[in-house]
N, C-alpha and C positions, 0 to 999 in steps of 0.2 A: 670412439677414439677422441681424445681431447685435442683441441687445436694447439698448434705450436705457438709459444709465447716468447717474446724477447725480454730478457732480464739482464741486468748487470751481473757479471759472474762474481762469485765469492771465491772460487778456486783459482782461476787463472787471471789474477788482477795484478796490475802494476801501480795504477793510480786509483781509478774508480771502478774498474772492471768493465768498462764499456766495450773495449776491443775484445776482451775475452767472451763477453756475452754475445756479441755479434758473431764471433767465430763459432761459438757453440750453436747458435741459431742456424747458421749456414753450413755447419759441420765441416769447417776448414781449420787450418792451423792458425792460432792467434798471432803468431809472428807475421804472417802475411797481412793480416788486418792492421797490425801496428805499423808495418812498413808502408802500407797504403795511406795511413793517417799521416805519417811523416812526409810522404810525397805531397799530399794535399796541403799540408802545413807550409811546405817550402814553396808551393805555387801561389801563395797569397794569403796565408793565414785562415783560409776557409775551414781547414781541418781542425784547427784549434777551437774556433767558434762552434763548429758542429759537435766536437767532443764535449765542450762545456754544456751545450744545450742538451745533448744526449744524457750526460751524467745527471742532469736535473730532472729530465722527463722520464727516462727509463727506470722502472722500479728494480730494486735489488731482488735477486732470486730468493724465494722463501726457504 
């Protein structure tokens, strides 16, 4: 069995596919991940910085 890998999504993307990729990895709805990102962004911009870093670091799905 191949280990599960985190990728940026090509199918459920709005900007870079980070939230869609995280949702696919944890098998949850991408809308919940996006709402969580908005919540973190409103609490002090840590969500925006984390998204930018994740968009750079996480590879796009093959």
